[in-house]
Structure formats: C-alpha cells, structure tokens
C-alpha positions in Angstrom: 32.3 -17.0 39.0 33.2 -17.7 35.4 33.6 -15.2 32.6 32.9 -15.8 29.0 35.6 -15.0 26.5 34.8 -12.2 24.1 32.9 -13.2 21.0 35.2 -13.5 17.9 35.1 -10.5 15.7 34.0 -11.5 12.3 34.8 -8.2 10.4 37.0 -5.2 10.9 37.2 -2.0 8.9 40.1 0.4 8.9 40.2 3.7 6.9 43.5 4.5 5.2 45.5 7.5 6.5 44.8 9.5 3.3 41.0 8.6 3.6 40.8 7.3 0.0 40.2 3.7 0.8 39.4 1.2 3.5 40.7 -2.2 4.4 37.9 -4.6 5.3 39.0 -7.8 7.1 36.6 -10.7 6.9 38.0 -13.7 8.9 41.6 -14.0 7.9 41.3 -12.1 4.5 41.9 -8.4 3.9 40.1 -6.5 1.1 41.4 -3.1 0.1 38.4 -1.1 -1.2 38.2 2.4 -2.7 35.1 4.6 -2.1 33.1 3.3 -5.1 33.7 -0.4 -4.4 32.9 0.1 -0.7 29.7 1.9 -1.6 28.7 -0.9 -4.0 29.4 -3.4 -1.2 27.2 -1.5 1.2 24.4 -1.4 -1.4 24.8 -5.2 -2.0 24.7 -5.9 1.8 21.6 -3.7 2.2 19.8 -5.6 -0.6 20.8 -8.9 1.0 19.6 -7.8 4.4 16.2 -6.8 3.0 15.8 -10.5 2.0 16.9 -12.1 5.2 14.5 -13.0 8.1 13.6 -11.7 10.5 12.7 -8.5 8.8 13.8 -5.1 10.2 11.5 -4.3 13.2 8.7 -1.7 12.4 9.3 0.1 15.7 12.3 2.5 15.7 15.2 1.5 18.0 15.6 3.2 21.3 19.0 4.6 20.4 19.4 5.8 16.8 23.2 5.4 16.5 23.2 5.9 12.7 21.1 9.1 12.7 22.5 12.1 10.9 21.3 15.7 10.6 21.1 16.3 6.9 21.1 19.9 5.7 19.4 18.9 2.4 17.0 16.5 1.0 15.3 15.8 -2.3 11.5 15.6 -3.0 9.9 14.5 -6.2 6.5 13.2 -7.4 6.0 10.0 -9.4 2.7 11.1 -11.0 2.3 7.9 -12.9 2.2 5.9 -9.7 0.7 8.6 -7.5 3.7 8.5 -5.1 5.9 11.0 -3.4 9.7 10.3 -3.4 11.8 11.6 -0.5 15.6 11.2 -0.4 18.2 12.0 2.3 22.0 12.0 2.0 23.7 9.8 4.5 27.5 10.1 4.9 28.0 6.3 4.9 25.0 5.0 2.9 24.9 7.7 0.2 21.4 8.9 -0.9 18.7 6.9 0.9 15.3 7.1 -0.8 11.8 6.5 0.4 8.6 6.2 -1.7 5.3 7.2 0.0 1.7 6.8 -1.2 0.0 10.2 -1.4 -1.9 9.7 1.9 1.2 8.5 3.7 3.2 11.5 2.5 0.4 13.8 3.8 0.4 12.1 7.2 4.2 12.3 7.4 3.9 16.1 6.6 1.3 16.5 9.4 3.4 14.6 11.9 6.6 16.5 11.0 4.8 19.8 11.4 3.3 18.8 14.7 6.7 17.7 16.1 8.3 20.9 14.8 5.7 23.1 16.6 6.5 21.3 19.9 10.3 22.0 19.7 11.5 25.1 21.4 13.1 27.5 18.9 16.3 27.7 21.0 16.9 23.9 21.1 20.7 23.2 21.0 22.2 21.0 18.3 
C-alpha cells in the first residue's frame, strides 16, 4: 500500500500578533500587507477569478464554509436601469453587492419570506 505525499502548499497567510497586517507567502516569497493592500489584493483576485474558466457553479455548495450572519445590509434602487441593489458586509471580503432585475428581486423577496415562515421562532444560532 503506497501513500501519496501531501500536495505542496502554494500559499500561506499569517496574521500579525497586533492584527494590523498579514504575511502572505507565495512559493518562497513573503509579502507583508496591511489591511488596505490585502483588501485590494482580494478584490483583484476576485476579478481575476470571475474571468477564469470554469465559471463558479450555479448550484450552491453543500457546505457553505464562508457564510456569515450579517446584522446589517444595504438596499437601493437604480431607477435608471430598473434594478434593485443589495449589499452585505463580509468580514473578509468587505461589502459584497448584488444587482437584481426587478422581477428577480421580487422572487428573492418571496423566497426569503417563505423560508422565514418555515423556521421555528426559537431556532438556535
């Protein structure tokens, strides 16, 4: 019986003790990044990922490891385009925004309301 060696780790991230920066190690190179630069890098990586195939699957994953329970959100209307804008704060990604056509926003509202009605009021967090 043979065992395969572990796959090489391409990147590693370590948060500083004072939590004001992170060291990102790519291959043999270390990059010391403050919060703004790290946020800019995350945004750049998200934009690049959006352009790489295969696209993100339409079906949600079985385990939602990056899910958060936001206590606030933002909603706005883009009347010129007829869209509804919805934004959620994520502790790692910052504000994440979504744009919905009016009919999709209405369907989302219906589905959220239906799900909320099916949840027992004493559901634990």
